[in-house]
N, C-alpha and C positions, 0 to 999 in steps of 0.2 A: 564358282561360288559354292553351290551344293551344300554339303555338310561340313565344309572345312572350317574349323574353329577359329583359325587366324583371321579369316575374313570378318568375323563377328567380334573381334577384339579379344579373344581368349588366348592365353599363352599357357601351354602345359609345363608345369614345374615339378620338381621332385627334390625330396631330401633323401640322401643315400648314406646309410650307416653300414659299411662293410662288416660282415660277421667274421671274417678270417684274416684281418690285418694282424701284423706282429710288431710289437713295439721294438723299434730300432732297425727294422728291415726295410729300408727305403725302396730299394729296387723291387723287392718282392711285393711290397704294398702298391707301388706304382703299376706293376703288371696286373694286380688284382683289380685296381681301379680302372685300368685300361679295358679289361674284359667287361666290367659292369657298364661302362659308357656305351659300348657297342649295343647292348641290349636296350639302354635308355633311348638311344637314337632310333632303334627299330620300333620303340613304343611311342614315338612322336614327342618325346620330352625335348624342350627347347632350352630350359635353364635347370641345371642340377647343382645342388649344394651338398658338399661333403663336410665332415666335422672339422673343427679346429685342429691344426697340427696333425691331420690324418696321414700325411706322408711319412711322418716319423713315429706317430703316437704322441698323445699329450703327456704321458707319464714317463718321459725319458729322463727327467731330472738332470743330474750333472752331465749326462751324455749329450745334452744339447750343445755343449761347448766342444765336442769332439770333432776334429777335422775329418775323421773317417766317416762320421755320420753326415756332416755338412757337405762334404765333397760329392756325395751321391745325389744331392738334391737336383743338380742341373740335369742329370740323366733321367731321374724320376719324373721331373716336369716334362721333359721331352717325350717320354713314353706316353704320358697322359695327353699331351697336346696332339700327338699323332692320332690318338683315338677320336678326338673331337671332330677332325676333318671338315671344319666349317659348318657342321650341322647342329652344333649344340654349344652353349656357353656353360662352362663348368667352373665352379669355385672349389678350390682345395686349399688346405692349410699346410703351411710349412715354415720352418725357421729360415730366415735369410740374413746373411752377413752383408754389411755395407762393403763398397768397393775397396776401401782402405783397411777393412777388417777390424775397425775400432768398435763396432756395435753390432749386436744381433737383435733382429726384430721378429716378433711373432706376427706372421703375415697371412692374409688371404690372397690367393693368386687366382686371377681369372684367365682361363684359357679357352680358345675356340678353334684351334687348328691354324692360327695365324702366326706370323713371325714374332709378334710382341706378346709377352705375358704381362698383364696389368697387375700391379702389386698394391695392396692396401694394408698398411701396417696397423697394428692394434694400438689404440689410443689410451685405453685404461687397463692397467695391469693390476690384477688383484694380488694383494700381498698381506693377507690376513687369514687366520684360522688355518685351513689345510692348503692354502694357496701361497706359492713362493715365486711368482713369475718374475718379479723384479730382480731376483737372484741371477736369472739367466738373460732376461730380455731388457731392451731399452724401450721406454714408453715414448710413443710418438706424440709430439706436441701439436701436430697439425700445421706447422709453419715451414719446417725445413724441407728442402728439395733433396731427396735421397737418391744415391746411386748404389746399386747392388752389385755384388761380385759376379752375378750371372747376367751377361750382356742382354739376353732376351727379356729380362725382368725390368719393366718400366714402371717407375713409381708414379702412381696417379694421385696427385695431391688432393683433388676434389673427391676421389673415390667413386666417380660416376662413369658408367659405361652405357652407351646407347646401342641397342640392337634393333633389327627390323622385323616386321611381320609377326606380331603387330609392333608398331613403333613404340618403344618404351625405354625409359632410362632407369637403370638399376644402380643402387648404392649398396655398399657393404660395410658391415661392422662385425666385430668379433667378440663373442661371449660377454665379458664384463662390460663392454660398451653399452649393452642394453640395460644393465642393472644400475648404472650410475644416474644421478639427477640430470646432468647435462649430457645427454647421450647423443652420439653422432647422427642417429636416425632422423632427428628433428631438422638438423642442418641439411642433411641429404634430401629430405622431403621438400624443404623450402627451396632447394635448388633444382627441383624438377624430378627427383627419383620417385617413381610410382611403385616400385618394388624395392624392398630392403631385404638383403640376405644376411643371415647371421650364422657364422661358423662357430660352433660352441664346443667347449670341453668341460661342461658342468657336471659335477658328480651328483649322485642321488642320495638324499637323506629324507627322512620322514617329513611329509608335507611340502617338499620342494616342488613336486610336479604340479600340484594345484596352484601354487604361487607363480610358477613359471607360466602356466597356462593363462592366468589372469593378466600377468605382465605383458604377454604377447598380444592378448586381446586389446588391452588399453593402448599399447604402442602402435598397433596397426590402426586403431580408431582415431587417435589424436593426430596421426600423420596422414590419415586417409590413404593408406597404401596397402599393398600386398606385403606380407612379412613371411619370409621363409627361414625357419629356424631349424638347424640341423645339429644334433648333439652327439657327442662321442658315445660309443657303445661298449658292449661287454668285452671287446677285445683288449681294452686298456688294462694295465696292471692293476691288480686289486690289493697291492701291498698295504695301502692305507685308505683307499677310496674305492667306491663301486660306481660304475657308469652304466646308464640304462638304455641309451639310444633314444630317449624321449625327444621326438621331433614333431614340429607343428608347422602347418601352412595356414595362414590367416589372411583375411581380407576385410579391411575397414571394420574391425571389431568382432568379426565372426570367424570362428575356426572352421576351415573348409575340410581339412584332413589332418590326421594325427597318427603317428606311430607311438603306440602305448609304451610306457616304461617296461623294459625287459620283455618286449614283445617278440623277440626272435626274428628270424629271417622271414621275408615275405613269401607267399606261395608262388608268385610268378618269378621270383629271383632266388636262386638256390644259394647265393653267397652274400646276401645283403638284406638289411631291413630297409625297405623302400616305401616312401609315402609319395603318391602321385596325385595331383589334381590340377585344375586350371584356375588361373587368376584372370578376372575380367578387367582388362586394362581400360576399355571404353567406359565401363561403369565408374571406375576410379576417376577417369578424366572428367566425367559428368559431375561427380560428387565434388571435385575440386572447383569446377566452374561455378558451383552454387555458393562457394565461400570466397573470401578475398584474402585468405592467409597465404596461399601458395602463389606468389606473384614473381618471385625472383627467377630470372632466367638462369639456366645452368651454365656454369663456367668450367672450362677445361674438361669438357665431356668427351671421353674417348669413344669413337665410333668403332664398334666391333661387328661388322656385317656377318650375318649368317646366311647360309644357302636357303632358298625357299623350299619348303617341303615338296617332295615330288609325289605325295599321295595325300588323300583327304583323311582327316581324323575326326572322330566324334567325341563329344564331351564325356569325361569320366565323372566330373563333379555333378552333384545332384541339382535338379531344377525343381524348386518347390512350386507345385501347381496352385497352391493356395497361400500366396505370400503374406496376406494379411492375418492369417490364422496360425498361431504357434503349433508346432508339431506335437509337443508333449503335453499331456493333460495338466500337469502341475503348472507349466508355463501358461497354458491357456486360461486356467483359473485366475492366476495372478494378473494376467493381461486384462481379463474381463473386469476384475475388481478395480484396476487402475483406470481403465477407460470409463467405467460407469461413475467412478468418483469424480473424474474431470467433467463429465456431463452434468452430474448432480450439482457440483459446486459452482459450475458456470451458471446454471439456472438459479441457484440460491442467490448468487450475487445480483443477477438481473431482477429477481423479485424484490430484493432489498433496495436496489437502486431506483426502480420505478414505483415502489410502494403500492404495487397492485394488490387488489383484494382477492382476485380470482385468477386461476389458470384455466384457459379454455382450449380444449384439444378435440379435434375431430377423430373419432375412433371408428375405424373401418372393419376391424377384425383381422387386419393384416399385420405383418411383422413390424413395419416401421412405426405405425401409430401405437402399437403395443409397447414397443421399446420406449417411445417418448412418454407414454403414460406411466410406465414403471419408474422412469427417471423422475418424473414429476412427483410421484408418491414419495420417493426417497427424499426429494428436496423439501417437501412439506413436513416430513418427519423430522428432518434436521432443524427446521424452523419452528417445530413444535406447534404447528398449525393444524386444524382439523382437515381431514382428507376431503370433506365436503366443500372445501375451498377450491377443489379441482372440479371443473364442469366438463364431463365427457359427453360429447354430442355425436350420436350416430345418425347419419343422414341417408337413409335408403333411397336408391334411385333406380334407373332403368335396368342396371345389371346386377344389383345387390342380390346375393343368394342367402338363403336361410342359414346356411352354415356360418358365413362371416357375420351376418347380423346377430345371430344367437351368441356367437363367441364374443362379439363386441359388448353386448348387453350383459352377458353372464360375467365377463371379466370385470366390468365396471362395478357391478353389484357385489361381486366377491371381494373386491378391493375396498369397497365402502366409499366410493366417490359419488358426487352428484351426477345423476344420469338424466340425459335429455334425448328424446327421439324426435327429429324434425324431418319428415319425408320431403324430398325435393322434386318428386316426379311431376306434380301438378304445376309447380312454379316453372320448371324447365319446359314443359309442354307449352305453357302460355308464352314463354319467352321465344321459343322456336316458332310458334304460330305468328307472333308479332313480326318475325323476320321472314315470314312466308317460306319457312324451311320445312320440308316434308319430314314427318316423323319416321318415315320408312327409309330415309337416307341416313345411314349410320356412319357419317363422315367425321372429320376432325371437329367441325362445328358442333355436331351432335354430342361428341365426347366432351369438348372443352366447355360447353355451356353448363354441363353438370359440375365440372370441377370448379368453375367460377361461382356458380350458385352456392356451392358448399363453402367456399372461401368467404363469400359475402356474408353468409349466415354466421360463420365463426367470428369475423371481425365485428359485426353488428352486435352479436351476443356479448362479446368482450366489452364493447362500449357500454352496453346496458348495465354491466355488473362491475365496472372499473377493473377490468381484467386485461390480460395479454393473451395473445394466441401463441401457443407453443407449436412450432413447426415439426413436422414428422419426416420430411424427405431426407433421403440418405445420399452419401457421396457418389455412389454408382449412378443414381438417377440424375444427379447434377452433371456428371461427366457425359451422360447420354442426352441430357436435356429432356429426360423422360418425366416431364412435369408440365403443367399448363401455365403459360406466362400470365402473371397476375391472377393465377388460380392457386393450386396447391404449391406453387413455387414460393408463395409469399406467407410470411408469418412475422411475429414480433421477435422471436428468438428460436433458431433451429437447432435443437439439441443433438440431432443426428447428422449435422452438416458434414462432418468428416468421418463418418462411419460407413465403410463399404458394405455392400449388400451381403457378401459372404460372411462378414463378421456379425451382422445384425442377428442372424439366427442363433449364433453362439452366445451372444449377449442375452437374448431372450431365454435361451436354455439355462444360462447361468442364473438368471432370476428364478426360473422354474425350480432349479435345485435349491435355491435359497428358501423359496416359499414352501417347498416340500418338508423343510426342517422346522417350520413354524406351526405350532399346534393350531389346528382348525383351518389351515390354509392349503391343504392338499388339493382342494378343488381348483385353486388358482393354478397349481402345477399342471393339472390335467387339461385345463383350458389352454394354457400356454403351449403345451405339447401339441395340441391339435392345430393351433395357429401356426406353429413351426411347420407342420405337415400340409398346410393349405397351399395350393398353387399360387404363385405370385401373380396378381392381377389388379388393374385399376378398377375393374368391374364397371365399366362404362357402356358395355354392350349387353343386350339382353341374354339371360341364361338360356340353356337348352331346354328341351321339353321336360327333362327330368329335374330341372332346377339346378343344374351343375354349371360351374364357371366355364364360359366359352372363351373369353379373352384372356389368354395367358401371355404375360409380358415376354417371356423368353422365346416364344414362337416368333416374335417380331424382331427383337433386338439381339437375340442370341443368348447363350448360357451366361448367367451372371458370374459364374465361376471363371469363365473365359474372359468376360468383360473386365472383371477385377484383376485378372492376370495381366491383361494388356495395360490397364490403367496404372498398375504398380510399376511395370517395367518401362512404360513411356514417361510417366511423371517423376518417379523416384530414381530410375536408373538411366534415363536419357536414351533409351533404345529406339532405334528406327524401326520401320515396319518389317523389314526382312529379318532383323534380329529377333523381334517379338514373335514372328511366325516360327522361326527356327526354334526358339526357346519353348514355345508352346508344343511343338512336335516332340522335342526332347522330353518335356515334362510328361506328355502322354505316353511316350515310349517307356520311360523309367517307372512311371506309376500306373501303367496299364489303364489308361482312361480311354475307353473304346469310342466315345462320342467325338473326341478331338481328332477327327480325320484331317488330312491336309486340306481337303476342299472346304470342310466346315470351318477350320481355323482361318483360312483365307477369306471366306465370305463374312465371317463375324468380325474379323479385323477391319475389313473394308467398311462395313457398316459403322463400326466404332469410330474410325477416323473421320468419316463423313459427318456423323452426328456430333462428335466432339467439337469439330470446328464450327459447324453450322449453329450450334446451340450456345456458344459463348455469351451471346447477348442475355441469356437467362441468368448466367452466373455473374455477369457484370453488375447486376443489381440484386443479388441474393441477400437475404437478411443476415443479421449477426448470428454467430454460432461458434462454439468452442473448437479449437484445433486440438485433436487428441493424438495424432500420429504424424509421421513424416510426410504423408501425402494429404494435401488439402487444396481446395479450389477457391478459397476466398479471394475476391478481387482486392481485398485490403491486406491480405497476408502474402501467401507464397505464390499465388498464380495471377499474374497480371498479363492479360492477353487481349489484343484488339478483337472486337466482335466481328470484324470483317476480314480477318486473316484467311488466307487460302490454304487448303490442304493439298494443293497440287503436287508439291515436292514429295509429300508422304505417299500420295497415291501413285505417283510415277514410280517411286521405288518399289511399290507393291505390284506395279504393272497393271493398275486398275484405274488409270486416269484417262478420261475422254475430254478433249478440249471442246468447250461450248462456244 
């Protein structure tokens, strides 16, 4: 197992644009491709895609009809096939004549060092503007069984090839096939292909690279597939067109790697422009299981076995340690705007539906209640109602510090809402005394009594003023069950229900930036900044002698950044424990996160799995709240799970299961 990427469902793929091919020199080009394949195998590449008609060159023109050119194809393919040696599946492009010589097809040929070369003819031939393919080639209609002049070349009508480790079906299309409305990739995906390769010979004109990029993103997204697009390079004739070698590897709507137009040869490859990354086949499988579009079983799928790698390989592709947070500032701002709009308008509709007069929110001075309050302010502004219709209640208890209490009150005053302070200490002491519970025993009863007292106050206060209680708990807390059942778990509407903890602080910071630009509201920004920097705590245990927070949530459950990483990869990507731990280690290695040691990752993951399963009963009766992203735990929406399910299989995989 170790670090071998195949075990975790990753397959290393490459687009290869040779920099030294010569138009018309079939044998010379085959030898150059042969040499490149050897290096690809050494680098652990399992599937490599070369450009359309790369064996001859795309720009041969009338030479495509030449027997001198076509007669060398059989030897050229043999040279390339020998290099594959059963270790790699390679797609190359070449013109092939039918057995009777009556037709010439533009073909993708798949080779793996086996006796058979699988042929996929091009279905859609461009014949407009600068393209004249119908002048030389026959368009394949998808129905005829073809026999080619080269005996080793077997026509694969379905265009599907299955390889092992990881087990995946691959389909192929050629250049124009992607650009037409009814493209083969959709049919291939519906018949089981999780990876689509495209051998292309597209020239470059102004604006085409951006359009090509968008088209590949959409194609990979709608087909929930990996898409490997390899384009002809600068070796082609420039008599009437220029080719850039612009190649892309995408996965379900996201570009994983890209060879920029006119990028030149790669540093690691002296004779080619190579783009290498891994496609996550298991993630694609999980994504398709979530939908009911891809149900057709593959037909006429050719099995092309590859040798199992004899050495471990580590990931080249990036692993984002913060999957809920966009990497780029512009993307982050637009994401924050979109999310807060969904939260705000969800609350607006709820206010209109229940015709409430007031919004009641418990304000602790922490991140979650702060975000809920800011959303409520926006909702009231949209409804053109006075902000005094928001009642913010701070309820200091056993562990409340002056920092959080002051931030809570100062924020409410600065925003102009109705402020109430209702201490809970005496009520909780009376309640604990009635239970004969010692005040010196700071156990779960001691903590939950405070949370339930606060919730009781909020609901009773809402009843008094014809209001509703706005929930503040976030998605990460729901995943961990880090809330008190029938306490802070409950509300009338939870605006943060699908916001992970790592994103909450960015949303609060987004509001801080907004308020900084409003005249007279810079004080709000300063308060929000201090709230962002306050340790995350339920403040249910007494402060230390200096009045500082003692109870820090992350000391108990683990880093929220790591918790959110696990939550995303488990719920969104379908990862098992071993893969989650592996990805966490890779994220730490690639992004230099010192705290994510192997031991800490394992410990935190074990806690996460145990809590996630044990606390489903809290999620089964969670209040309404808006879904804003692809991960949500609503029992009425995306996540239906029995409250008594066992984590045994997950813990066994992690090696952390003890039978009771």
